[in-house]
C-alpha positions as a Markdown table, in Angstrom:
| # | Residue | x | y | z |
|---|---|---|---|---|
| 1 | Met | 161.2 | 174.1 | -5.9 |
| 2 | Ala | 159.1 | 177.1 | -5.0 |
| 3 | Glu | 158.5 | 177.9 | -1.4 |
| 4 | Asn | 154.7 | 177.2 | -1.7 |
| 5 | Glu | 155.5 | 173.8 | -3.3 |
| 6 | Thr | 157.9 | 172.9 | -0.5 |
| 7 | Arg | 155.3 | 173.9 | 2.1 |
| 8 | Asp | 152.6 | 171.9 | 0.3 |
| 9 | Phe | 154.8 | 168.9 | 0.1 |
| 10 | Phe | 155.8 | 169.2 | 3.8 |
| 11 | Ile | 152.1 | 169.5 | 4.9 |
| 12 | Thr | 151.2 | 166.4 | 2.8 |
| 13 | Gly | 154.1 | 164.5 | 4.3 |
| 14 | Leu | 153.0 | 165.5 | 7.9 |
| 15 | Arg | 149.5 | 164.4 | 7.1 |
| 16 | Asn | 150.8 | 161.1 | 5.7 |
| 17 | Ala | 152.9 | 160.6 | 8.8 |
| 18 | His | 149.9 | 161.3 | 11.1 |
| 19 | Ala | 147.9 | 158.7 | 9.2 |
| 20 | Met | 150.9 | 156.3 | 9.3 |
| 21 | Glu | 151.0 | 156.6 | 13.1 |
| 22 | Asn | 147.3 | 155.9 | 13.3 |
| 23 | Gln | 147.9 | 152.8 | 11.1 |
| 24 | Ala | 150.6 | 151.7 | 13.5 |
| 25 | Leu | 148.2 | 151.9 | 16.4 |
| 26 | Ser | 145.7 | 149.8 | 14.5 |
| 27 | Ile | 148.4 | 147.2 | 14.0 |
| 28 | Met | 149.8 | 147.1 | 17.5 |
| 29 | Lys | 146.7 | 147.3 | 19.6 |
| 30 | Pro | 145.2 | 144.0 | 18.3 |
| 31 | Gln | 148.5 | 142.3 | 18.7 |
| 32 | Leu | 148.7 | 143.5 | 22.3 |
| 33 | Glu | 145.3 | 142.1 | 23.1 |
| 34 | Arg | 146.2 | 138.7 | 21.8 |
| 35 | Ile | 149.6 | 138.2 | 23.4 |
| 36 | Glu | 149.8 | 135.4 | 26.0 |
| 37 | Asn | 153.2 | 133.8 | 25.9 |
| 38 | Tyr | 155.5 | 136.7 | 25.1 |
| 39 | Pro | 155.4 | 139.2 | 28.1 |
| 40 | Glu | 158.6 | 141.0 | 26.9 |
| 41 | Val | 156.9 | 141.7 | 23.5 |
| 42 | Ala | 153.7 | 142.8 | 25.2 |
| 43 | Gln | 155.6 | 145.2 | 27.5 |
| 44 | Lys | 157.5 | 146.7 | 24.5 |
| 45 | Leu | 154.3 | 147.0 | 22.4 |
| 46 | Gln | 152.5 | 148.8 | 25.3 |
| 47 | Gln | 155.4 | 151.2 | 25.6 |
| 48 | His | 155.5 | 151.8 | 21.9 |
| 49 | Ile | 151.7 | 152.4 | 21.7 |
| 50 | Gln | 152.2 | 155.1 | 24.3 |
| 51 | Glu | 155.1 | 156.6 | 22.3 |
| 52 | Thr | 153.0 | 156.4 | 19.1 |
| 53 | Glu | 150.2 | 158.3 | 20.8 |
| 54 | Gly | 152.8 | 161.0 | 21.7 |
| 55 | Gln | 154.1 | 161.0 | 18.1 |
| 56 | Ile | 150.6 | 161.7 | 16.9 |
| 57 | Asp | 150.3 | 164.6 | 19.3 |
| 58 | Arg | 153.6 | 166.0 | 18.1 |
| 59 | Leu | 152.5 | 165.8 | 14.5 |
| 60 | Glu | 149.2 | 167.5 | 15.3 |
| 61 | Gln | 151.1 | 170.3 | 17.1 |
| 62 | Ile | 153.4 | 170.8 | 14.1 |
| 63 | Leu | 150.4 | 170.9 | 11.8 |
| 64 | Gln | 148.6 | 173.3 | 14.1 |
| 65 | Asp | 151.7 | 175.5 | 14.3 |
| 66 | Leu | 151.6 | 175.7 | 10.5 |
| 67 | Gly | 147.8 | 176.5 | 10.5 |
| 68 | Glu | 146.9 | 173.1 | 9.2 |
| 69 | Asp | 145.1 | 170.0 | 10.3 |
| 70 | His | 145.5 | 166.2 | 9.8 |
| 71 | Ser | 143.6 | 164.4 | 7.1 |
| 72 | Ala | 140.7 | 162.4 | 8.7 |
| 73 | Leu | 140.2 | 160.4 | 5.5 |
| 74 | Lys | 143.9 | 159.4 | 5.3 |
| 75 | Asp | 143.8 | 158.5 | 9.1 |
| 76 | Trp | 140.7 | 156.3 | 8.6 |
| 77 | Ala | 142.0 | 154.6 | 5.4 |
| 78 | Leu | 145.3 | 153.7 | 6.8 |
| 79 | Ser | 143.8 | 152.6 | 10.2 |
| 80 | Phe | 141.5 | 150.4 | 8.3 |
| 81 | Ala | 144.3 | 148.9 | 6.3 |
| 82 | Gly | 146.4 | 148.3 | 9.4 |
| 83 | Gly | 143.5 | 146.6 | 11.2 |
| 84 | Met | 143.0 | 144.3 | 8.2 |
| 85 | Ala | 146.7 | 143.5 | 8.1 |
| 86 | Ala | 146.7 | 142.7 | 11.9 |
| 87 | Met | 143.6 | 140.5 | 11.4 |
| 88 | Gly | 145.2 | 138.6 | 8.6 |
| 89 | His | 148.1 | 137.4 | 10.8 |
| 90 | Thr | 145.7 | 136.0 | 13.5 |
| 91 | Met | 145.0 | 133.0 | 11.3 |
| 92 | Ala | 148.6 | 132.1 | 10.9 |
| 93 | Gly | 150.1 | 129.3 | 13.0 |
| 94 | Asp | 153.2 | 131.5 | 13.4 |
| 95 | Glu | 151.4 | 134.7 | 14.2 |
| 96 | Ile | 154.1 | 136.1 | 16.5 |
| 97 | Ile | 156.7 | 135.6 | 13.9 |
| 98 | Lys | 154.6 | 137.2 | 11.1 |
| 99 | Asn | 153.8 | 140.1 | 13.5 |
| 100 | Ser | 157.5 | 140.5 | 14.4 |
| 101 | Leu | 158.6 | 140.6 | 10.8 |
| 102 | Ala | 155.8 | 143.1 | 9.8 |
| 103 | Asn | 156.5 | 145.3 | 12.8 |
| 104 | Phe | 160.2 | 145.4 | 11.9 |
| 105 | Ala | 159.4 | 146.4 | 8.3 |
| 106 | Phe | 156.9 | 149.0 | 9.4 |
| 107 | Glu | 159.3 | 150.6 | 11.9 |
| 108 | Asn | 161.9 | 150.9 | 9.2 |
| 109 | Tyr | 159.2 | 152.5 | 6.9 |
| 110 | Glu | 158.5 | 155.0 | 9.6 |
| 111 | Ile | 162.2 | 155.7 | 10.1 |
| 112 | Ala | 162.5 | 156.5 | 6.4 |
| 113 | Ala | 159.4 | 158.7 | 6.5 |
| 114 | Tyr | 160.7 | 160.8 | 9.3 |
| 115 | Lys | 164.2 | 161.1 | 7.7 |
| 116 | Ser | 162.4 | 162.4 | 4.6 |
| 117 | Leu | 160.3 | 164.8 | 6.6 |
| 118 | Leu | 163.4 | 166.2 | 8.3 |
| 119 | Thr | 165.0 | 166.7 | 5.0 |
| 120 | Ile | 162.0 | 168.7 | 3.8 |
| 121 | Ala | 161.8 | 170.6 | 7.0 |
| 122 | Asp | 165.5 | 171.6 | 6.6 |
| 123 | Ala | 165.0 | 172.6 | 2.9 |
| 124 | Gly | 161.9 | 174.6 | 3.7 |
| 125 | Gly | 163.3 | 176.3 | 6.9 |
| 126 | Tyr | 160.7 | 174.7 | 9.2 |
| 127 | Val | 163.1 | 174.7 | 12.1 |
| 128 | Ala | 160.3 | 174.6 | 14.7 |
| 129 | Ala | 159.1 | 171.3 | 13.4 |
| 130 | Thr | 162.5 | 169.5 | 13.6 |
| 131 | Ser | 162.6 | 168.8 | 17.3 |
| 132 | Gly | 159.3 | 166.9 | 17.2 |
| 133 | Leu | 160.2 | 165.0 | 14.1 |
| 134 | Arg | 163.6 | 164.1 | 15.6 |
| 135 | Ala | 161.9 | 162.8 | 18.7 |
| 136 | Asn | 159.5 | 160.7 | 16.6 |
| 137 | Leu | 162.5 | 159.4 | 14.6 |
| 138 | Ala | 164.4 | 158.4 | 17.7 |
| 139 | Glu | 161.5 | 156.5 | 19.1 |
| 140 | Glu | 161.0 | 154.6 | 15.9 |
| 141 | Gln | 164.8 | 153.8 | 15.7 |
| 142 | Thr | 164.7 | 152.5 | 19.3 |
| 143 | Met | 161.7 | 150.3 | 18.5 |
| 144 | Ala | 163.3 | 149.0 | 15.3 |
| 145 | Ala | 166.5 | 148.2 | 17.1 |
| 146 | Trp | 164.6 | 146.3 | 19.9 |
| 147 | Leu | 162.7 | 144.3 | 17.3 |
| 148 | Asp | 166.0 | 143.5 | 15.5 |
| 149 | Glu | 167.7 | 142.5 | 18.7 |
| 150 | Asn | 164.8 | 140.3 | 19.9 |
| 151 | Leu | 163.7 | 138.5 | 16.8 |
| 152 | Ala | 165.9 | 135.5 | 17.5 |
| 153 | Gln | 164.6 | 135.2 | 21.0 |
| 154 | Val | 161.0 | 135.5 | 20.0 |
| 155 | Thr | 161.5 | 132.9 | 17.2 |
| 156 | Thr | 163.3 | 130.5 | 19.7 |
| 157 | Arg | 160.5 | 130.9 | 22.2 |
| 158 | Phe | 157.9 | 130.2 | 19.5 |
| 159 | Leu | 159.8 | 127.0 | 18.5 |
| 160 | Ser | 160.0 | 125.9 | 22.1 |
| 161 | Leu | 156.3 | 126.4 | 22.7 |
| 162 | Lys | 155.5 | 124.5 | 19.5 |
| 163 | Glu | 157.8 | 121.6 | 20.4 |
| 164 | Ala | 156.3 | 121.4 | 23.8 |
| 165 | Asp | 152.8 | 121.3 | 22.1 |
| 166 | Val | 151.8 | 124.5 | 24.0 |
| 167 | Thr | 149.7 | 126.9 | 22.1 |
| 168 | Ala | 152.2 | 129.3 | 20.6 |
| 169 | Lys | 149.5 | 131.9 | 20.4 |
| 170 | Ile | 151.1 | 135.3 | 20.5 |
């Protein structure tokens, strides 16, 4: 692949990652606003929202260092899609479960995206970009691992609340 093609592909991937992180915020923020009975999930979501804001900053810095900018249209479109997905779960009787499954899937999508971007960065010689991308990847891996480790606990709490006839609202 020609150097210009690799660069173009890398820039597109960075813009997509920026939009993806904005989508993540539009998914997590409404969840955080609705959580009542799962303080450990609320705490972890709040932490990851802050991490995600930092990830967006890192991506913007990488793009700026390359003389580029993020795509406002992609950011808007994916944020809108994320907001609609989050809204769709609010009507479910098992909203916390649906959110947990969706969050786990999304975190793994982000992990794959960062692994791909790191491969492109290596292939294109974008060494300066790799530390920020590796930091984003590590945060996504940590969140995915937490979701994986806590799914059974969240599910058990949901079942206990339902059995006690307590609103199992997230």
